[in-house]
N, C-alpha and C positions, 0 to 999 in steps of 0.2 A: 570210118568204121564204127559199128555199133556193137556194144557188149551189153549183156544183160545177166543179172544174177538175182536170185531170190534168196532171202535169208530171213531168219526169225529172231526177234528180240525176246529175251526172257520176260515172263510176266512181271508187270509193274503195278504198284499200288495206284489208286486213283490220284491223279494230279498231272503235273507238267514235268517231264523228265528230259534232260539233255542227253541226246543220243549221238552226238557228233562223233565221238571216238568209236562207238560201235559201228557206225556207218563207214568210217574210214578204215576200220579193220576188216570189214566185209567186202570191200571193193578194192580193185587195183586201178588206181587213177593214172591216166595218161598225162603227158606233159601239158596239154591244153584240151579243152572240150567243155561239155556241159553234163552235169549229173541231174537226171530226173529221178526223183525218189517218190514212190507211190505206196500207200498203205492199203492192204487188201481187207479192210474192215469198215463197218459202218457205225461203229460206236467208239472210234478213236480217230485222231487226226494228226497231221503234221504241220508244223509251221517253223519259221525262223524268227528268233527274238533274242533278247539279252541273255547271255549265259554267265554274267559276272555276279550279279546279286540275286541270291535265291529268293529274296522277297518278291521279285517280279513274278516268279512262278506261283508263289502263294497268293499274290494279288489276282493273277489270272484265274485261279481256282475260285476265289471269292466272288469276283465279278461275274464269271459265267454261271455260278450257282445262283446268283441274285437274278440274272437275266432269264435263266432257264431252270427254275427250281424243280425239285422232285415233287411227286404227289399232287400234281395239278389235277383237279377233279374232272376236267373235261377230256383228259387223254383216254383213248380207247385201246392203244397198244400197251398193255400192262402185264401180259402173261409172263414176261421175262424179268419182272421186278420193277420197282419204282425208279430205278436209275437208268433203265434201258431206253425208253423213248426220249428223255432229256439228253441222253448220250448221242442218239441219232441226230437230234436237232443241233447240238453243239458241234458235232463232227461236220454237219453240213455248213455251219457258219464259218468254221475255220478252214476246212478243206482236206482233201485226201492226198495232195502231192505238193512238192516243192521242186524248184529248179535252181541249181547252184552252178556258177561258172567254175571251171577248173583252170588254174593258172600255175605254171611252174610245178606241176605234179601235185598240187594241193587244192583243197576246196578254198575258193576265193571268197571267204566270208569276211564281214567287217570285224573290226577289233573286238567288239563286244557281242558278236552274234554266235549263236549255236542253233543246232537243229533240235527241235522239241518233238517228243512223242507226247501228245495230249491224250491222256488216258481218262476216259469218262465213266468207266464201269467200276463198281465197288470191288468186284472179284473178277478181274480180267484174266484171260488166258494169254499165252504168248501171242505176239503180233507179227504177221508176215508182211515183209516189205519187198518191193521189186525195185531194184536199182538199174536204170538204163543209162549207159554212158555213151555219149556221142563225141567222137574225137576225129 
């Protein structure tokens, strides 16, 4: 059986935010299956990484800003501000979806894992996600 739900996350500040609880509250998980989570935006991304130490999220922000800085003089897509094109590049590097196994009615994440919303815009709006559950 396949279930699908679309839901929105409240606007977040720029950075890496753990959204595992918000996802769990938005979906009704079966006993077993797979959750495919997709973000419907090109300037934000989803990934799975450590949810225990907030320094990891701070370091992600620092590293990606070093790799893809704002105000690169050769960029041509600048009409939406200096954070927009770097946001597109960062989103392409990380990706727009994650897949997570469902076991015993719960997301089967590792001990230290959580789902991240990677927000790359300085002033982002709410973000729409599509959750598809295969059971």
